[in-house]
C-alpha positions in Angstrom: 0.0 0.0 0.0 1.5 3.3 -1.0 1.5 6.5 1.0 -0.7 9.3 -0.3 1.2 12.1 -1.9 2.1 15.1 0.3 -0.5 17.8 -0.1 0.0 21.5 -0.3 -0.5 21.9 3.5 2.4 19.6 4.2 4.7 21.4 1.8 3.6 24.7 3.4 4.4 23.4 6.9 7.7 22.1 5.8 8.7 25.4 4.2 7.6 27.2 7.4 9.7 24.8 9.6 12.7 25.2 7.4 12.3 29.0 7.5 12.0 29.0 11.3 15.1 26.8 11.7 17.0 29.0 9.3 15.9 32.1 11.3 17.0 30.5 14.5 20.3 29.5 13.0 20.8 33.0 11.7 19.9 34.5 15.2 22.4 32.1 16.9 25.1 33.0 14.5 24.4 36.7 14.9 24.3 36.3 18.7 27.6 34.4 18.6 29.1 37.0 16.4 27.9 39.8 18.7 29.4 38.0 21.7 32.7 37.5 19.9 32.7 41.1 18.8 31.8 42.4 22.3 34.4 40.2 24.1 37.4 40.6 21.8 39.9 43.4 22.2 38.8 46.9 21.2 42.1 47.6 19.4 44.2 44.3 19.2 47.3 46.0 17.9 47.2 49.0 20.3 50.3 49.9 22.3 48.3 52.3 24.5 48.2 51.8 28.3 45.5 53.5 30.1 45.7 54.1 33.9 42.2 53.6 35.4 41.2 54.1 39.1 38.4 51.9 40.4 36.9 53.7 43.5 36.1 51.6 46.5 32.5 50.4 46.6 32.0 50.5 42.8 29.3 48.3 41.4 29.9 46.1 38.3 27.7 48.4 36.3 29.8 51.5 37.4 33.0 49.7 36.6 31.7 48.7 33.1 30.7 52.3 32.3 34.0 53.6 33.5 35.9 51.1 31.3 33.7 52.0 28.4 34.2 55.8 28.9 38.0 55.2 29.1 37.9 53.5 25.7 38.9 50.0 26.9 35.8 47.9 26.2 33.0 48.0 23.6 30.0 47.8 25.8 29.2 47.8 29.6 26.5 45.3 29.1 29.0 42.6 27.9 31.2 43.4 30.9 28.4 42.9 33.3 27.2 39.7 31.6 30.7 38.2 31.7 31.3 39.2 35.3 28.0 37.7 36.4 28.6 34.5 34.3 32.0 34.1 36.0 30.6 34.9 39.4 33.1 37.8 39.6 30.7 40.7 39.8 31.4 41.1 43.6 35.1 40.2 43.4 36.4 43.3 41.6 39.0 45.0 43.7 39.3 48.8 43.9 42.5 50.5 43.1 44.6 51.9 40.2 45.2 49.7 37.1 47.2 49.8 33.9 44.9 48.5 31.2 45.0 48.5 27.4 42.4 48.3 24.6 44.5 45.4 23.2 43.3 43.3 26.1 40.2 41.2 25.8 37.2 41.6 28.1 38.2 38.5 29.9 41.8 39.7 30.4 40.6 43.0 31.8 38.2 41.3 34.2 40.9 38.9 35.3 43.1 41.9 36.2 40.4 43.5 38.2 39.5 40.3 40.1 43.2 39.4 40.9 43.8 43.0 42.0 46.8 43.6 39.8 46.9 47.2 41.0 49.6 49.8 40.3 51.8 50.4 43.3 54.1 53.3 44.1 57.5 53.1 45.8 58.8 55.8 48.2 61.6 56.0 50.7 61.5 57.7 54.1 65.2 58.7 54.8 66.6 58.1 58.3 66.2 61.3 60.3 63.1 62.6 58.6 60.7 64.3 60.9 56.9 63.7 60.8 56.5 67.0 58.9 59.1 66.0 56.3 57.4 62.7 55.8 54.0 64.5 55.4 55.6 66.9 52.8 57.2 64.0 50.9 53.9 62.0 50.6 52.0 65.2 49.7 54.5 66.0 46.9 54.2 62.6 45.3 50.4 62.7 45.6 49.9 59.8 48.1 48.6 61.8 51.1 47.1 65.1 52.1 49.8 66.9 54.2 47.3 68.4 56.7 45.4 65.2 57.2 48.6 63.2 57.6 49.8 65.5 60.4 46.4 65.2 62.1 46.7 61.4 62.1 50.3 61.6 63.4 49.0 63.6 66.3 46.9 60.7 67.6 48.8 59.1 70.6 46.6 55.9 70.5 48.4 54.9 67.2 51.8 54.9 68.9 53.4 51.5 69.4 54.4 52.4 73.0 52.9 54.6 75.6 53.6 58.3 75.1 54.1 60.0 78.5 52.4 63.4 78.6 51.3 63.3 75.0 50.1 66.9 75.3 53.7 68.0 75.6 55.0 66.4 72.4 54.4 68.0 69.0 53.5 64.8 67.3 53.0 61.6 69.3 54.0 59.5 66.3 57.3 61.3 65.9 60.0 58.7 66.0 57.7 55.8 65.2 57.3 56.2 61.4 60.1 53.9 60.6 62.4 55.1 57.8 62.3 52.5 55.0 61.3 52.0 51.4 57.6 51.3 51.0 55.5 50.2 48.1 51.8 51.1 48.3 48.8 51.5 46.0 47.2 54.9 45.5 44.1 55.5 47.5 45.4 54.4 51.0 44.1 56.7 53.7 46.5 58.8 55.7 45.7 56.6 58.7 46.5 53.5 56.7 49.9 55.0 55.7 50.7 55.9 59.2 49.7 52.5 60.5 51.9 50.9 57.8 55.0 52.8 59.0 54.2 52.1 62.7 53.7 48.5 61.9 57.2 48.4 60.2 58.6 50.0 63.4 57.1 47.1 65.4 58.6 44.6 63.0 62.2 45.9 63.3 62.2 46.9 67.0 63.6 43.9 68.9 61.9 43.1 72.2 65.3 42.8 74.0 66.0 46.5 73.2 63.3 47.4 75.6 65.1 45.5 78.4 68.5 47.0 77.3 67.0 50.5 77.5 65.5 49.8 80.9 68.9 48.7 82.2 70.2 52.1 81.2 67.3 53.8 82.9 65.4 54.7 79.7 61.9 53.9 78.6 61.4 53.0 74.9 60.1 56.6 74.3 63.3 58.0 75.8 65.4 55.6 73.8 63.8 56.7 70.6 64.1 60.4 71.7 67.8 60.1 72.3 68.3 58.0 69.1 66.5 60.7 67.1 69.0 63.4 68.3 71.9 61.2 67.5 70.4 60.6 64.0 70.1 64.3 63.3 73.6 65.1 64.6 75.6 63.0 62.2 75.2 61.0 59.0 78.5 59.1 59.6 78.1 55.6 60.9 81.4 55.6 62.8 80.4 58.8 64.6 77.0 57.7 66.0 78.3 55.6 68.9 80.8 58.4 69.9 78.1 61.1 69.8 75.8 58.8 71.8 78.6 58.5 74.3 78.9 62.2 74.6 75.2 62.6 75.3 75.3 59.8 77.8 78.2 61.5 79.6 76.2 64.8 79.7 73.1 63.1 81.0 75.0 61.4 83.8 76.6 64.7 84.8 73.4 66.6 84.6 74.7 68.8 81.8 72.3 70.1 79.1 72.7 68.2 75.9 73.0 71.4 73.9 72.1 69.6 70.7 71.5 72.0 67.8 69.0 69.7 66.1 66.6 70.0 69.1 66.7 73.8 68.7 66.1 73.5 65.0 63.1 71.3 65.7 61.8 73.7 68.4 61.9 76.7 66.0 60.8 74.8 63.0 63.8 75.3 60.8 65.6 72.0 60.4 68.9 72.2 58.6 69.3 76.0 58.9 71.9 77.9 60.7 70.7 78.8 64.2 70.8 82.3 65.7 71.4 83.4 69.3 67.7 84.1 69.4 66.9 80.5 68.3 69.2 79.1 71.0 67.3 81.1 73.6 63.9 79.9 72.4 61.6 78.9 75.3 60.6 75.4 74.2 60.8 72.1 76.0 62.6 70.8 72.9 65.4 73.3 73.4 68.2 71.4 75.1 70.2 74.5 75.5 67.7 75.9 78.0 66.5 72.7 79.6 68.6 69.8 80.8 67.7 66.2 80.1 65.9 64.8 77.2 63.2 66.8 75.3 59.6 65.5 75.7 59.8 63.4 72.6 61.8 62.4 69.5 62.7 65.1 67.0 62.8 62.8 64.0 62.4 59.1 63.0 65.7 57.4 63.7 67.1 54.3 61.9 68.3 51.1 63.5 72.0 52.3 63.6 71.1 55.3 65.7 69.0 53.2 68.1 71.9 50.7 68.3 74.4 53.5 69.0 72.3 54.7 72.0 72.1 51.2 73.4 75.8 50.5 72.9 77.5 53.9 72.9 81.3 54.3 72.7 83.1 54.5 76.0 84.6 58.0 75.8 85.5 61.0 78.0 84.3 63.4 75.4 81.7 66.1 76.4 81.7 68.3 73.4 81.8 68.2 69.6 81.7 70.7 66.8 81.1 70.2 63.0 84.2 70.4 60.8 82.1 71.4 57.8 82.7 68.2 55.8 80.1 66.1 57.6 82.4 65.0 60.4 83.0 66.3 63.9 85.8 67.3 66.2 85.4 65.9 69.7 86.7 67.5 72.9 87.0 66.5 76.5 87.2 70.0 78.0 85.5 73.3 77.4 88.8 74.9 76.5 89.5 72.3 73.9 86.0 72.7 72.5 86.3 76.5 72.3 89.6 76.2 70.4 87.9 73.7 68.0 84.9 76.1 67.6 87.3 78.9 66.8 89.2 76.8 64.3 86.2 75.4 62.4 83.5 78.0 62.8 85.7 81.1 62.2 87.1 79.4 59.0 83.6 79.2 57.4 
């Protein structure tokens, strides 16, 4: 028995089905092409690198719009779709990134999820004061100077108790450890200060506290004296000798008469001091007041701290700068006056 011939209705249905399948195939191909177009690099051969800052708390939509506005991706919609498909829409890390339009959408998203942020290196030299640190960070655009100084005035951030914090200019003076740091842009001033204080805690050995106590010093006093030694000389071989001079003076009840303390008191570090400066009524002026000032005058390095803990055994009570970075040391006032006349009058 043979099948009846297909009628016109069957042929019409078949044509409709084939047309529908063709339309679906075309739509799939167009969709695939659109996805490929949206996900591929905007400019594959580009050598451009764009620095982009992703603010904290940005949503995936905000990040997508930002990348689109910066000319890095074709459409924010594709960025959101990919991030949601990968489960990365809540894993994008804030910060500053170096991105390029030669990167695919996936490569860009991977960078943001990994947190491949741009970091900046800066060095705090030994002997820098809090104000100098603030000025340095402000100059390179990593901190607001005024805000940094406000944070450095908070005694609760200090690693050790600050006696009479109201008497010191900056409670964090001495505890912003001089070192090289690498940080991302966008850290708050409090985070920067905390980073430097944390570094101080890392390098400060627990036995130093006991060594200082055996010499009759608290940690705060140890760092205070070390800061003065640090500012007096940049020569490694002189630090223990200068520390020995100051220890001799402290034992004898003599004023330290350290010029850097006066410079700190009058706010002119590195400048020549006048007689009026030397007479300034400040607890930091060790010409007017015997003993240690109320706090450090700078942030000392490890060598200066070590020099205070292990000073040279010497009978020297005086020293004067020769003008070449070194010092002439003297045991008596007459010897010192002759050295002052020899080196100061020759300048």
